[in-house]
C-alpha positions, 0 to 999 in steps of 0.5 A: 095973785090970790094963790101967792097971798095964801102961800105967804100967809101959810108960810108966815103962820108956820114960821111963827109956830116954829118960833113959838115951839123953839121958844118953849122947848129946852134941849136935853141930852138923852140916852138912845132908849126907846122909853123913859120911865117916870122914875128915871125922869125924876132921877135925872132931875137931880143931875146937871144936863151934862151928866146922865146915868144909864136908865133902867127899864124896870118899872120899880124905882131904883135904890138911891146910891148911898152917900159918902160915909161920915167918919167924924164921930168914929175918929173923935171916939178913937184918935186919942187912944193912938200914940206916937212911939219913939225908939232910941237905940245905940248903934255900934258901927263895926264897919265904920270902925274899920273904914274910919267913919265916925272913928267907930264911936257908938251913936244914937239912932231914932226910929218912930212908930205908933201904938194903941192904948188898950187900958186906962192905966197905961198898957199900950200895944204896938209892933215888935219891930217898932221897939226892937233893940230900944235902949229908950222908949218915949210915948207921946199922947195926942195931947202932946204929953210925953212919957217914958215907956217900958217893955212888958213883953214881946212876941216876935213871931206875931210882931207884937209888943206890950208897953207900959207908961205910968199914967192913969185915966187914959183914953183907950180903945176896946177890942172888936171881933176881927173874925166878924169883919166882912170883905168890903167893910169900911175901916180906918187906919190911925197912926203917925206916918212920917212923924206928921202926927195923928193921921186918919185914912179910910179904906175897905177890908180887901181880904182876910187870913192873908198870907204874905208869900215869901216870908218865913212865917205863915201869916194871917193878916187883914188886907185893906186899901187904907193908906199906910206908910212908915210910922203907921206901924203899931197903929190902929185899924178901926171899924165903923163902931170905933172898935180896934179890929187890927194893928197896922203892921206892914205894906206891900211895896216896891218903893218903901211907900204905900202903893195900894196894899196894907196889912194888919194883925187881926184884933183877936190875935192881938187881944190873946197875945196882950192878955197873955203877956200882961197876965203870964209874961209869956204867950200861952200857945195852943197846938193840935200836934199836926204838920201838913200842907195847904192844898191847891190844884197842883198839890192835889194832883201830886197827891192823887186826890180831887180836893183842892181846899183844906190842910192835908195832914202829913204827920201827927204827933203820937203824944197829941190828943189829935192822934189819940182821937184817931186823926192820921196822916192822909186825913184832910182838915176841912173845918174847925168849930163849924168854920170852914178851913181852906188855907193854912193861914186860916188854921194858924190864925184860929190857933193863935186866938186859942188857949191851951186846954181849949176843946175844939172840934176838928172836921176831918175828911178821910181818904175814903171820902167820909167826913168825921168830927173829932173833939180834941184838946189843944196842948200847951206850946210855950214861949217866954220873954226873959226881960232881964236877959233880953231873950225869947225862948221857946219850948221844944218838942220831944221829937225835936230833942231826940232828933238832935240827941239831947234830953233837955233844952229850950230854943233861943228864938230872939235876942235883944241883949248885945252882950250875949250877941258879942259872946257868940250866942245867937238865935237858934242856939239851945239852952241845955242847962242853967246852973246845972239844972236841965231846962225842959220848958220856956216857963222853967227857963224863965223861972231859973233865970229869975231865981239866979238873976242876982248871982253868978249863973252858968248857962250851957248852950248848944250852938248851931255847929253842934258844940256845947259851950258853957258860959258864966255870967256874974 
């Protein structure tokens, strides 16, 4: 009996002790680790019991995760410099005429996009495709004021156009250095998608000097994952300091709407093009006088070389400063001005930001494995937008002219004039003479068209069938 009482007393005491322990003990979810450092204990206190981070075994306190970036001040600084662009054009329904729809009557068609004010006196940059074929342009500011806009100049190759509205003291955006952008850096896309009005999205820089394979041009886009949709074209890509680092231009999509990738023209190219258009009326292009191919593993094997990065030079213009400096076919461009060049898009992107007459340093890898620096001068390679005629012309090289058996001529690279199109004049045709004056450059063509704009003018054109046709316009 005595033993039974002792047992019951001990059992009761143990049960009470267990209840006390359970009363003060709070169960927690933990990871199966052998030790928990004081730092990790402190970190876990800031999370709920249902969430835990992997625990570091390091004795050093882990760096705190950065919070979400606040873009409100950047948006306040930049949003009023982004405008809505409405393009009205007249459509002549040729097919509808034959099939009886609309009785073949011309009708108005509207398109919309965005633009960025780049000066307080009303200069605006946008995409060329936003204003192409426009018969009327209207710009709406963020405060809902509307203005008629005129086209100052266009650059179809870079898909850029400069507009002007009659206004002063406007909010405007300053250019940033797109070359200084880093992969992973935050950027904002500001525009007017789907006619919704000013819309801001955020993302990071996903790639630089991106060439969109399958297009006829060699591109040098900034790729981001900021959401861009129809209507964003011509809008701003802005960095964390509120600087314009790109013009949003296109998306990569199977549906026509955003699926994860958007592309912007770098601000360094935009700045160069807009300054040229405003100051000269045409693009002042610098060229190095070479043709080549971008190296990769497959091409390197075909050429029998080991290097898989750079620009393999296939031909050098004998009249160029590059040839005179000593660069020859078989050499490989691996750098310019200390900047590494691995792809054609990087080379083209650099050249688009440079003026004719600029001195640069080409870093060349010779076939024997030696590396040499060649100082060269970029030569002028002109295009001109002739506003009164609605055409863009381009200077042709002497080799191009010789190959076609002609002594003079400029290429028509783009036409917005419906009268010219109706007369059979097409992009790719070559203007040989204007009022019997041989034409040798884009600047000269622009000067002659301006000289004879209020008089009868005769234009000799070489078409794509090799025929020379003389057109007379009153």
